[in-house]
C-alpha positions as a Markdown table, in Angstrom:
| # | Residue | x | y | z |
|---|---|---|---|---|
| 1 | Met | 11.5 | -4.8 | -7.4 |
| 2 | Thr | 10.1 | -7.0 | -4.4 |
| 3 | Asp | 9.1 | -3.8 | -2.4 |
| 4 | Ile | 6.9 | -2.9 | -5.3 |
| 5 | Thr | 5.4 | -6.3 | -6.1 |
| 6 | Gln | 4.6 | -7.0 | -2.5 |
| 7 | Ile | 1.8 | -4.4 | -2.6 |
| 8 | Leu | 0.4 | -5.3 | -6.1 |
| 9 | Ile | -2.6 | -7.2 | -4.9 |
| 10 | Asp | -6.2 | -7.1 | -6.3 |
| 11 | Thr | -8.6 | -5.0 | -4.2 |
| 12 | Pro | -12.2 | -4.3 | -4.6 |
| 13 | Ala | -11.4 | -0.8 | -4.3 |
| 14 | Val | -9.5 | -0.7 | -7.7 |
| 15 | Ser | -10.3 | -3.9 | -9.5 |
| 16 | Glu | -13.2 | -4.6 | -11.8 |
| 17 | Pro | -15.4 | -7.6 | -12.1 |
| 18 | Gly | -13.7 | -10.2 | -14.5 |
| 19 | Lys | -10.5 | -8.4 | -14.5 |
| 20 | Val | -7.9 | -9.8 | -12.3 |
| 21 | Phe | -4.2 | -8.9 | -11.5 |
| 22 | Arg | -4.7 | -5.5 | -12.8 |
| 23 | Leu | -2.2 | -3.8 | -10.6 |
| 24 | Arg | 0.3 | -6.4 | -11.8 |
| 25 | Thr | -0.6 | -6.6 | -15.6 |
| 26 | Val | -1.5 | -3.0 | -16.2 |
| 27 | Trp | 0.0 | -0.8 | -13.5 |
| 28 | Phe | 3.4 | -2.5 | -12.9 |
| 29 | Pro | 4.4 | -2.3 | -16.8 |
| 30 | Leu | 3.6 | 1.4 | -16.6 |
| 31 | Val | 5.8 | 1.9 | -13.8 |
| 32 | Met | 8.7 | 0.2 | -15.5 |
| 33 | Thr | 8.4 | 2.7 | -18.5 |
| 34 | Ser | 9.5 | 5.8 | -16.7 |
| 35 | Ser | 12.1 | 6.6 | -14.0 |
| 36 | Thr | 9.9 | 9.2 | -12.8 |
| 37 | Thr | 6.9 | 6.7 | -12.1 |
| 38 | Phe | 9.5 | 4.1 | -11.0 |
| 39 | Tyr | 10.9 | 6.3 | -8.3 |
| 40 | Ala | 7.5 | 7.3 | -6.8 |
| 41 | Ala | 6.1 | 3.8 | -6.9 |
| 42 | Leu | 9.4 | 2.5 | -5.2 |
| 43 | Ser | 9.1 | 5.4 | -2.6 |
| 44 | Leu | 5.5 | 4.4 | -1.9 |
| 45 | Ala | 6.1 | 0.6 | -1.8 |
| 46 | Gly | 9.3 | 1.1 | 0.4 |
| 47 | Ser | 7.4 | 3.1 | 3.0 |
| 48 | Ile | 4.5 | 0.6 | 3.1 |
| 49 | Leu | 7.1 | -2.1 | 3.6 |
| 50 | Gln | 9.0 | -0.2 | 6.3 |
| 51 | Ala | 5.6 | 0.6 | 8.1 |
| 52 | Arg | 4.6 | -3.0 | 8.0 |
| 53 | Gln | 7.9 | -4.0 | 9.6 |
| 54 | His | 7.6 | -1.3 | 12.2 |
| 55 | Leu | 10.9 | 0.5 | 10.9 |
| 56 | Pro | 11.5 | 4.3 | 10.8 |
| 57 | Leu | 9.9 | 5.9 | 7.6 |
| 58 | Asp | 12.7 | 8.5 | 7.7 |
| 59 | Ala | 15.4 | 5.9 | 6.6 |
| 60 | Pro | 17.9 | 7.5 | 4.5 |
| 61 | Ala | 17.4 | 5.3 | 1.5 |
| 62 | Leu | 13.7 | 5.9 | 1.7 |
| 63 | Leu | 14.3 | 9.7 | 1.9 |
| 64 | Glu | 16.7 | 9.5 | -1.1 |
| 65 | Ile | 14.2 | 7.5 | -3.4 |
| 66 | Arg | 11.5 | 9.9 | -2.3 |
| 67 | Gln | 13.7 | 13.1 | -3.3 |
| 68 | Arg | 14.5 | 11.4 | -6.7 |
| 69 | Ala | 10.9 | 10.9 | -7.4 |
| 70 | Ile | 10.1 | 14.7 | -6.6 |
| 71 | Ser | 13.0 | 15.9 | -8.4 |
| 72 | Ser | 12.0 | 13.8 | -11.5 |
| 73 | Ile | 8.5 | 14.8 | -11.3 |
| 74 | Asn | 9.6 | 18.5 | -11.1 |
| 75 | Ala | 11.7 | 18.1 | -14.2 |
| 76 | Thr | 9.0 | 16.5 | -16.1 |
| 77 | Leu | 6.5 | 19.4 | -15.2 |
| 78 | Ser | 8.4 | 21.9 | -17.4 |
| 79 | Asn | 7.4 | 19.9 | -20.6 |
| 80 | Arg | 3.8 | 20.7 | -21.4 |
| 81 | Glu | 3.3 | 17.2 | -23.1 |
| 82 | Ala | 5.3 | 15.0 | -20.6 |
| 83 | Cys | 3.5 | 16.5 | -17.7 |
| 84 | Lys | 0.1 | 14.9 | -18.6 |
| 85 | Thr | 1.2 | 11.5 | -19.4 |
| 86 | Asp | 0.0 | 8.5 | -17.4 |
| 87 | Gln | 3.5 | 8.0 | -16.2 |
| 88 | Thr | 3.6 | 11.5 | -14.6 |
| 89 | Ile | 0.0 | 11.3 | -13.3 |
| 90 | Gly | 0.8 | 8.0 | -12.1 |
| 91 | Ala | 3.8 | 9.2 | -10.3 |
| 92 | Val | 2.1 | 12.1 | -8.6 |
| 93 | Leu | -0.6 | 9.7 | -7.7 |
| 94 | Cys | 2.0 | 7.5 | -5.8 |
| 95 | Leu | 3.3 | 10.6 | -3.9 |
| 96 | Ser | -0.3 | 11.6 | -3.1 |
| 97 | Ile | -1.0 | 8.2 | -1.6 |
| 98 | Leu | 2.2 | 8.4 | 0.3 |
| 99 | Glu | 1.4 | 11.8 | 1.8 |
| 100 | Ser | -2.0 | 10.6 | 2.9 |
| 101 | Phe | -0.4 | 7.3 | 4.4 |
| 102 | Leu | 2.2 | 9.5 | 6.3 |
| 103 | Gly | -0.5 | 11.7 | 7.6 |
| 104 | His | 0.5 | 14.9 | 5.7 |
| 105 | Pro | -2.8 | 16.3 | 4.6 |
| 106 | Glu | -1.3 | 19.6 | 3.5 |
| 107 | Leu | 1.2 | 17.8 | 1.2 |
| 108 | Phe | -1.5 | 15.5 | 0.1 |
| 109 | Gln | -3.6 | 18.4 | -1.1 |
| 110 | Met | -0.6 | 20.1 | -2.9 |
| 111 | His | -0.1 | 17.0 | -4.9 |
| 112 | Met | -3.7 | 16.4 | -5.5 |
| 113 | Ala | -4.1 | 20.0 | -6.8 |
| 114 | Gly | -1.4 | 19.2 | -9.4 |
| 115 | Leu | -2.9 | 16.0 | -10.2 |
| 116 | Ala | -6.2 | 17.6 | -10.9 |
| 117 | Lys | -4.5 | 20.2 | -13.2 |
| 118 | Met | -2.9 | 17.4 | -15.2 |
| 119 | Val | -6.2 | 15.4 | -15.3 |
| 120 | Arg | -8.1 | 18.3 | -16.6 |
| 121 | Met | -5.3 | 18.8 | -19.4 |
| 122 | Arg | -6.2 | 15.1 | -20.4 |
| 123 | Gly | -9.9 | 15.9 | -20.7 |
| 124 | Gly | -10.9 | 14.6 | -17.3 |
| 125 | Leu | -10.6 | 11.3 | -15.6 |
| 126 | Asp | -12.3 | 9.5 | -18.3 |
| 127 | Gly | -9.3 | 10.6 | -20.7 |
| 128 | Leu | -6.8 | 8.7 | -18.6 |
| 129 | Gly | -5.3 | 5.4 | -19.9 |
| 130 | Leu | -4.6 | 2.0 | -18.3 |
| 131 | Glu | -8.0 | 0.7 | -19.3 |
| 132 | Gly | -9.7 | 2.9 | -16.6 |
| 133 | Leu | -7.2 | 1.7 | -13.7 |
| 134 | Leu | -5.7 | 5.0 | -13.3 |
| 135 | Arg | -9.1 | 6.6 | -13.0 |
| 136 | Arg | -10.2 | 4.1 | -10.5 |
| 137 | Met | -7.1 | 4.5 | -8.5 |
| 138 | Ile | -7.5 | 8.3 | -8.3 |
| 139 | Val | -11.1 | 8.3 | -7.1 |
| 140 | Trp | -10.5 | 5.6 | -4.6 |
| 141 | Leu | -7.8 | 7.6 | -3.1 |
| 142 | Asp | -9.7 | 10.9 | -3.2 |
| 143 | Phe | -12.6 | 9.5 | -1.6 |
| 144 | Asn | -10.9 | 7.5 | 1.3 |
| 145 | His | -8.4 | 10.5 | 2.1 |
| 146 | Ser | -11.6 | 12.9 | 2.2 |
| 147 | Arg | -13.4 | 10.5 | 4.5 |
| 148 | Ile | -10.5 | 9.9 | 6.9 |
| 149 | Tyr | -9.4 | 13.7 | 7.0 |
| 150 | Arg | -13.0 | 15.2 | 6.6 |
| 151 | Thr | -11.9 | 17.3 | 3.6 |
| 152 | Asp | -13.7 | 18.1 | 0.4 |
| 153 | Leu | -13.3 | 15.7 | -2.6 |
| 154 | Val | -10.8 | 17.0 | -5.3 |
| 155 | Phe | -12.9 | 15.1 | -8.1 |
| 156 | Glu | -16.5 | 14.9 | -7.7 |
| 157 | Glu | -16.6 | 11.5 | -9.6 |
| 158 | Ser | -14.8 | 10.1 | -6.5 |
| 159 | Ile | -18.2 | 9.7 | -4.6 |
| 160 | Glu | -18.5 | 6.6 | -6.7 |
| 161 | Ala | -15.7 | 5.0 | -4.5 |
| 162 | Glu | -18.0 | 4.7 | -1.7 |
| 163 | Ser | -19.5 | 1.4 | -3.0 |
| 164 | Arg | -16.1 | -0.2 | -3.4 |
| 165 | Leu | -14.9 | -1.3 | -0.2 |
| 166 | Ser | -11.2 | -1.5 | 0.5 |
| 167 | Pro | -9.7 | -4.2 | 2.6 |
| 168 | Phe | -7.1 | -2.0 | 4.0 |
| 169 | Lys | -7.4 | 0.4 | 6.7 |
| 170 | His | -5.7 | 3.6 | 6.5 |
| 171 | Pro | -3.2 | 4.3 | 9.4 |
| 172 | Lys | -5.3 | 7.4 | 10.4 |
| 173 | Ser | -8.8 | 5.8 | 10.1 |
| 174 | Arg | -10.9 | 5.3 | 13.2 |
| 175 | Glu | -13.1 | 3.1 | 11.1 |
| 176 | Ser | -12.3 | -0.8 | 10.8 |
| 177 | Ser | -11.7 | -2.3 | 7.3 |
| 178 | Pro | -13.5 | -5.6 | 6.3 |
| 179 | Thr | -10.2 | -7.4 | 6.9 |
| 180 | Asp | -10.2 | -6.1 | 10.5 |
| 181 | Ser | -13.6 | -7.8 | 11.2 |
| 182 | Ala | -12.7 | -11.0 | 9.6 |
| 183 | Ala | -9.5 | -11.1 | 11.5 |
| 184 | Ala | -11.7 | -10.8 | 14.8 |
| 185 | Thr | -13.7 | -13.7 | 14.0 |
């Protein structure tokens, strides 16, 4: 559990004015309702923690958790109702974030194409739950990945994320983040 909670901090990229600790109070409870979402979130959190500690990202335990996440998502996709739940969408979002983080744009695009289908089945981004948090997370990821890898946006709404600065620097980004400039002063 520590791996997941280590990265659950508010950021301007996904938070909203007046609403604090949304990742901990809205996202984390969702993660705990589904093994599919749990494995995907744990895979992402574990990879981020490994990277922060400069440890190999191909550690057997990480690869096993990632495989469980993928297998669980694939099993869920065969159910027309389960494949469009917030839990499944959240799991695919986690794998999309992970592939962007790992520098695998082709795998990112594959996950995002599936994510776009699921979102359409829900009636669009505004049809997602978690009080708008899931929508904000998706558009933030889509916008930032597009900017870093010079790819087209998957969701046209993602352009709105341009006004929400992230304090984090993507490992593949050549641009500095607000925290980089603050650390330099």
